[in-house]
C-alpha positions in Angstrom: -90.3 86.8 -216.8 -94.0 87.2 -216.3 -95.2 89.3 -213.4 -96.5 86.2 -211.7 -93.1 84.5 -211.6 -91.3 87.7 -210.9 -93.4 88.2 -207.8 -93.1 84.5 -206.9 -89.3 84.8 -207.1 -89.3 87.9 -204.9 -91.3 86.1 -202.2 -89.0 83.0 -202.4 -85.8 84.9 -201.9 -87.1 87.5 -199.5 -86.0 87.2 -195.8 -89.0 89.3 -194.7 -92.0 87.3 -193.6 -94.4 90.3 -194.3 -93.1 90.6 -197.8 -93.7 86.8 -198.4 -97.2 87.0 -196.9 -98.2 90.0 -199.0 -97.0 88.4 -202.3 -98.5 85.0 -201.5 -101.9 86.6 -200.9 -101.6 88.5 -204.2 -100.6 85.4 -206.1 -103.5 83.4 -204.7 -105.9 86.2 -205.7 -104.4 86.2 -209.2 -104.9 82.4 -209.6 -108.4 82.5 -208.3 -109.5 85.6 -210.3 -108.3 84.8 -213.8 -105.7 82.0 -213.8 -103.9 83.6 -216.8 -100.2 82.8 -216.1 -97.4 83.0 -218.7 -95.4 79.9 -217.9 -92.7 80.6 -220.5 -89.8 81.2 -218.1 -86.8 79.3 -216.7 -86.4 79.3 -212.9 -83.1 80.4 -211.5 -81.0 78.2 -209.2 -81.2 79.2 -205.6 -78.3 77.8 -203.6 -78.8 79.8 -200.3 -81.9 79.6 -198.1 -83.7 82.9 -197.5 -83.2 82.6 -193.7 -79.4 82.5 -194.1 -79.3 86.3 -193.7 -80.4 86.1 -190.0 -79.9 82.4 -188.9 -76.7 80.7 -188.1 -76.7 77.5 -190.1 -74.9 74.5 -188.5 -74.8 70.7 -188.9 -77.8 68.9 -187.2 -75.5 67.4 -184.6 -74.6 70.9 -183.4 -78.2 72.0 -182.7 -79.3 72.8 -179.2 -80.7 69.8 -177.3 -84.5 69.9 -176.7 -85.1 66.9 -174.5 -86.4 68.7 -171.3 -89.5 70.6 -172.5 -90.3 71.4 -168.9 -87.3 73.8 -168.7 -87.4 77.2 -170.3 -84.3 76.5 -172.5 -85.6 73.1 -173.5 -89.0 74.7 -174.5 -87.2 77.5 -176.4 -85.2 74.9 -178.3 -88.3 72.9 -179.2 -90.4 75.9 -180.3 -87.5 77.5 -182.2 -86.9 74.2 -184.1 -90.6 73.9 -185.1 -90.6 77.6 -186.1 -87.7 76.9 -188.4 -89.5 74.0 -189.9 -92.6 76.2 -190.6 -90.5 79.0 -192.1 -88.7 76.5 -194.3 -92.1 75.1 -195.3 -93.1 78.5 -196.6 -90.2 78.6 -199.0 -90.7 74.9 -199.9 -94.3 75.5 -200.9 -93.3 78.6 -202.9 -90.5 76.7 -204.6 -92.9 73.9 -205.6 -94.8 76.5 -207.6 -91.8 78.4 -208.9 -89.7 75.3 -209.9 -92.3 73.5 -212.0 -94.2 76.0 -214.2 -95.6 73.3 -216.4 -97.8 71.9 -213.6 -101.5 72.7 -213.7 -103.1 75.9 -212.3 -104.8 73.8 -209.6 -101.3 72.6 -208.5 -100.1 76.2 -208.2 -103.1 77.3 -206.2 -102.7 74.2 -203.9 -99.1 75.1 -202.9 -99.7 78.8 -202.7 -102.5 78.0 -200.2 -100.1 75.7 -198.3 -97.5 78.6 -198.2 -100.3 80.8 -196.8 -101.0 78.2 -194.1 -97.3 78.0 -193.2 -97.0 81.8 -192.8 -99.8 81.6 -190.3 -98.1 78.7 -188.5 -94.9 80.6 -188.4 -96.5 83.7 -187.0 -98.3 81.7 -184.3 -95.1 80.1 -183.2 -93.1 83.3 -183.3 -95.6 84.8 -180.8 -94.7 82.0 -178.5 -91.0 82.6 -179.0 -91.6 86.3 -178.2 -93.3 85.3 -174.9 -90.3 83.1 -174.1 -88.0 86.2 -174.7 -86.4 85.2 -178.0 -87.0 85.5 -181.7 -86.5 83.3 -184.7 -82.8 83.3 -185.6 -81.6 83.5 -182.0 -80.7 79.8 -182.1 -78.8 78.0 -184.8 -80.6 76.0 -187.4 -79.8 73.3 -190.0 -80.7 73.5 -193.7 -81.6 69.9 -194.3 -85.0 70.6 -195.9 -83.5 73.3 -198.2 -80.8 70.9 -199.3 -83.4 68.2 -200.1 -85.5 70.8 -202.1 -82.3 71.7 -204.0 -81.7 68.0 -204.8 -85.2 67.5 -206.1 -85.3 70.8 -208.1 -85.4 69.1 -211.5 -88.1 66.5 -210.8 -91.6 67.3 -209.6 -92.3 63.7 -209.0 -89.3 63.4 -206.7 -90.3 66.7 -205.0 -93.8 65.5 -204.2 -92.5 62.2 -203.0 -89.8 63.6 -200.7 -91.1 66.9 -199.2 -94.8 66.3 -198.5 -95.0 62.5 -198.6 -91.8 61.8 -196.7 -90.8 64.8 -194.6 -94.2 66.3 -193.8 -95.6 62.8 -193.3 -92.8 62.2 -190.8 -94.1 65.4 -189.1 -97.4 63.7 -188.7 -95.7 60.9 -186.9 -93.7 63.1 -184.6 -96.2 65.8 -183.7 -98.5 63.7 -181.5 -95.5 62.3 -179.6 -94.3 65.8 -178.8 -97.7 66.8 -177.6 -97.9 63.7 -175.4 -94.5 64.5 -173.9 -95.6 68.1 -173.2 -98.7 66.7 -171.5 -96.4 65.0 -169.0 -95.2 68.3 -167.6 -97.1 70.6 -165.2 -99.5 72.7 -167.2 -98.7 76.4 -167.7 -100.1 79.1 -170.0 -97.1 78.9 -172.3 -97.2 75.1 -172.5 -100.9 75.2 -173.3 -100.2 77.7 -176.1 -97.4 75.5 -177.6 -99.7 72.5 -177.5 -102.6 74.5 -179.1 -100.3 75.7 -181.9 -99.0 72.1 -182.5 -102.6 70.8 -182.7 -103.5 73.4 -185.3 -100.3 72.6 -187.3 -101.0 68.8 -187.1 -104.5 69.1 -188.4 -103.6 71.4 -191.3 -100.4 69.4 -192.2 -102.7 66.4 -192.9 -104.1 68.5 -195.7 -100.7 69.5 -196.9 -99.5 65.8 -197.1 -102.8 65.0 -198.8 -102.0 67.6 -201.5 -98.6 66.1 -202.0 -100.1 62.7 -202.2 -102.6 63.9 -204.9 -99.9 65.4 -207.1 -97.5 62.6 -206.6 -100.1 60.1 -207.8 -101.1 62.5 -210.6 -97.5 62.5 -211.9 -97.1 58.7 -211.5 -100.3 58.2 -213.5 -99.0 60.7 -216.1 -95.7 58.7 -216.4 -97.4 55.3 -216.3 -95.8 54.4 -212.9 -97.1 52.3 -210.1 -97.1 54.9 -207.3 -96.3 52.5 -204.5 -93.2 51.1 -206.3 -92.2 54.6 -207.5 -92.3 55.9 -204.0 -90.1 53.1 -202.7 -87.7 53.7 -205.6 -87.5 57.4 -204.9 -86.8 56.9 -201.2 -84.0 54.4 -202.1 -82.6 57.0 -204.6 -82.2 59.5 -201.8 -81.2 57.0 -199.2 -84.2 57.8 -197.0 -85.2 55.3 -194.3 -88.6 54.0 -193.7 -89.1 53.6 -189.9 -92.5 52.0 -190.0 -92.6 51.4 -186.2 -92.9 55.2 -185.7 -95.7 55.7 -188.3 -98.9 57.5 -187.2 -101.1 55.1 -189.2 -104.4 57.0 -188.7 -102.8 60.3 -189.6 -101.1 58.9 -192.7 -104.3 57.2 -193.8 -106.2 60.5 -193.5 -103.4 62.1 -195.6 -103.8 59.6 -198.5 -101.6 56.6 -197.6 -103.5 53.3 -198.0 -103.1 50.3 -195.8 -101.6 48.4 -198.7 -98.9 51.0 -199.1 -98.2 51.3 -195.4 -97.8 47.6 -195.1 -95.5 47.7 -198.1 -93.5 50.3 -196.2 -93.1 48.0 -193.2 -96.2 48.4 -191.1 -97.3 45.2 -189.4 -101.0 45.8 -189.0 -103.3 48.3 -190.7 -107.1 48.4 -190.9 
């Protein structure tokens, strides 16, 4: 295995955020400096998420409730769940590079930069958890995103459709609603810090979804597919719902979705 993929694999399976961060930075520098990567390798199957060593994994129905963000426990549950999403997103971005070596150098660099962003998001949220008196791993988590990455590990077009264009785009729908709910509580230093972190994440996740949109459409064009029909077909293949009533239309448009596609997904009005 080339040193590039050897290091990438180390970052992907490591449960140490500093190790991941260091390797990600090195890999980005490698891509930017020379771009000479030996892609002649076969990725290994990874059937356990890197966070399994320090997180208790449970079914989603058994996760702590996070309805009352005004209470300390409710806020901890919220921030911990978002921290888990951001940690998972680091590995998802790394895996997008590791899993599909035949993709162009620009693709590799795009997702390594996404991984770098996600590390920063994770660290920002972990500081909030620390102020709340807990750390990542103190609450149970689910492995839904990991399982979906595993299911799409053989198909880059499915991966781009499902992870950035479905799950991260859903994050664009949900994030402003959470911020709005946080605004309904009495302001405090910790609440303002959570809202600030979520605002940063929202704005940068738009770019992440846009990158997924770019590479999904690239793959569709390469395979001679209509991207709107291909997206619908892939969602059906994985039994993923399209709750158009909850769509953040402006955020999705900024991330690459057109009004034609959004209407095709069930949106009533788009301009």
